[in-house]
Residue, then its C-alpha position, 0 to 999 in steps of 0.5 A: m204670689t198669684l191670688r185666685s178669686l174664691g167663688t163669689t165671696g170677694l176674697q182673694i187667696p193663694s192657690l194653697v190654704f194652710g190647714g190649722n188642724v195640726f195646731g195643738w196636736t202634732v205641733d205645739e204653740k211655739q212651732s205653730f207660731s213659727l209656721l204661721d210666720a213662715l207662711l206669711e213670709r212666703g206669701f200664703n195668707a189663707i188659714d183653715t181651722a175649726d172649733v173642734y180642732s184638735a179635740w181628738a188629741p189626748g187631753n184636748q177638748g176642742g178649740e186648741s187650734e183657734t186658741i193658738i191662732g188667736k195668740w199669734l194674732a194677739a202677738h202680731p197685731g198687724n197680721r189680722e188684715k194680712i190673713t184670710l181666716f176660715t173656721k167651722v161650726g157644727s162638729d160635736l164638741g162633746e157637751p150637750g147642745k154643742k153641735g149641729l147647725s141650729a140658729r141657737w148654737i151658731a149664735q153661741a159658737v161664733e162668739d166662742s170662736l171669735r173669742r178664741l181667735q181674738t178677732d172681731y170677724i171671721d172671713l169665711y165661716f163653714s158648716h162643718w157637717p150636714d145636720s139633718k135635724t136643722p132646716y137649711d133656712e134656719t141655718l142660713g138665716a142664722y148666717e144672714k144675721l152674722l153677715k149683717a152684723g159683720k161678724i163673718r164675711a162669707i159662708g161655706a159648707s163642708n162635706l155636702n154631697a151634690e143633692q144637699l148642696a143643690e137643695s141648700l141653694k134652692v132654699a136660699d134662692a126661694k127665701g132670699l137667704p145667703r147662699y153657700q159660696v164655698l165648698q170644702p170636700e174631701y178630694n185628692l188623687y186617690d179619693r176622687s169619687s165623692f167630688e168628681g161628677a155631679l158635685q164638681d159640675l155643680t160647683v163650676r156651674e154655680n161659681i162656688g169656690v172649692v177648697t179641698y181637705y185631705s189633699l194629700a190623703s193624710g200624708f200617703l201621697s207624700g210617698k213615705y208610706r210603703s208598708e204597715k211598718d211605715l205607719s208608725q212614722s206618723q200620728r196619722g198612721n191609722g188613717i193611712a193604712k187603707y191606702l196600702n193597696p195595689r191602686g195606692f202603690a200604682l199612684i205613688d209610682a206615677l207621682e214619683t215618676v212625674a216628680a223625678n221629671h221636675n226634680v221635686k217631691p211626690a207631695e208637691v206633684a199631688l198638690a199641683w195636680l189638685i190646683r189644676q183640677p176644674g173648679v178647685t180654688a185651692p187645696i188645704a194642706s198642713a205642715t209641721k216643719i218649715a220645710h213643708v211650707d217651702s214645699f208649698v211654694t214649689a207646689v203652687s209654681l209647678t206646671l204639669s204637662s197634659d201628659e203628666i196629668a193624664a198619667l196621674n189621672k189614669a193611675g188614680a182612677 
């Protein structure tokens, strides 16, 4: 599988990253292992998770996704060198002091993640959310220590806007601290305004890698959801309701037209569109079935014409 350079990290990843938010939520441990095996078999090696995944599921407290990945790694000792592992710090874990981007919490949280993941290093460590209470130099200084210690190999940020990312780069350069090398924004054919424009331009200009989340708009871009009744098909149904509007339906129509031209699925077209957007290194997409992983193979190899991309752009504008 063709690999892409991830910004200035030195990491090489496929043009699609697997989203591990489903582990311990919509897929159990056994199925998670099967999905991870299938990913490697098909040439995908980048896996995204976070310390908070999947705290939102009943009975969970966070750390479930990392724990499952760690058990899989322990069961397959040779696989650690084969994968590029992303995780994140900063989300509220529901206990006093266990959130944010302070140096104190980062130092503790990384050890917790390493223990759950059963590894001694993280390839790419993300700040999950902006933290207005902690100065950038404190956060970046904490990451500098982890980089020097070999506990992490590169750093990124999720959910920063253009102003915040630019300020973080300014502080890093002024104080000789490591820069954020990767951005993880919400971006898909429907949700475009928060990335396109100043933020996208900044990532291209500064050679910052971009891995997008909600790449299929919580599954809406699969085309499975056409009415309120359809929302019961998924545990993510509540997050999909906002897309059931004329613009959303026009977008699905356009995806289905392009998909028919190639004899593929709308979701595969939506991912192929993302892969070819300026600055985007790879979308993040989740799977609950092996068939979904097979769809990823189709998506990364699908070539869209300029007319098809223009039609999709117009429908999702």
